[in-house]
C-alpha distance (Angstrom), angle and dihedral (degrees) to the residues before:
residue distance angle dihedral
M1 . . .
R2 3.78 . .
S3 3.77 120.4 .
D4 3.74 122.2 -129.1
R5 3.80 90.4 -106.2
Q6 3.82 91.8 55.5
L7 3.81 90.5 47.6
F8 3.84 90.1 50.0
K9 3.78 90.3 51.2
Y10 3.76 90.7 49.8
I11 3.83 92.0 51.2
L12 3.75 91.5 48.8
S13 3.82 91.9 51.9
L14 3.81 88.6 49.2
I15 3.83 89.1 55.8
E16 3.83 95.3 53.2
K17 3.79 97.1 75.7
P18 3.81 98.6 48.0
K19 3.83 88.9 51.3
Q20 3.79 88.2 61.6
V21 3.85 93.3 56.6
K22 3.81 111.3 105.1
D23 3.79 113.1 -121.2
F24 3.75 107.8 -118.6
R25 3.84 96.1 -179.5
K26 3.78 125.2 108.0
D27 3.79 117.2 -109.7
Q28 3.78 93.5 -113.9
G29 3.78 111.9 91.8
K30 3.77 98.6 10.2
R31 3.81 109.6 142.6
H32 3.77 99.8 163.1
P33 3.75 138.0 27.4
L34 3.87 111.3 -95.2
W35 3.77 93.3 -120.5
I36 3.85 90.9 60.6
V37 3.77 91.7 49.2
L38 3.84 89.6 50.7
V39 3.85 92.6 46.7
V40 3.83 90.7 51.7
I41 3.81 91.0 49.7
I42 3.85 91.9 47.4
L43 3.82 94.3 47.5
G44 3.79 93.5 42.2
T45 3.77 92.2 50.7
M46 3.75 91.8 48.0
L47 3.77 88.5 54.2
G48 3.78 93.8 50.5
Y49 3.85 101.6 -98.1
S50 3.82 115.9 136.9
G51 3.77 135.1 174.8
Y52 3.77 129.8 34.1
R53 3.86 95.9 -79.5
E54 3.79 95.7 50.2
L55 3.74 93.5 43.2
G56 3.86 89.7 47.9
E57 3.78 90.3 53.6
F58 3.77 90.3 47.3
A59 3.77 90.0 51.1
K60 3.80 90.5 53.4
V61 3.75 90.9 52.2
I62 3.81 96.5 50.4
S63 3.78 98.4 33.7
Y64 3.83 91.5 101.2
Q65 3.75 93.0 47.9
L66 3.79 92.6 51.6
S67 3.72 95.1 45.7
F68 3.81 92.5 80.9
I69 3.82 91.2 62.3
R70 3.78 96.9 44.0
G71 3.73 108.2 113.2
């Protein structure tokens, strides 16, 4: 069984690649950095969420947990 520390390291390594993706969006309407949006989509999909509504609900649930890594 993985420890919390190992899980945290795994999640941080998962974040590194999305941080490297160039943000193609226009400045207008941006609420969140692209890498955070991508991480939410990746994690949500891994946990079985699909579609805009389900992923949106998932994002609400984990928004607090992700706030500590937002930089």
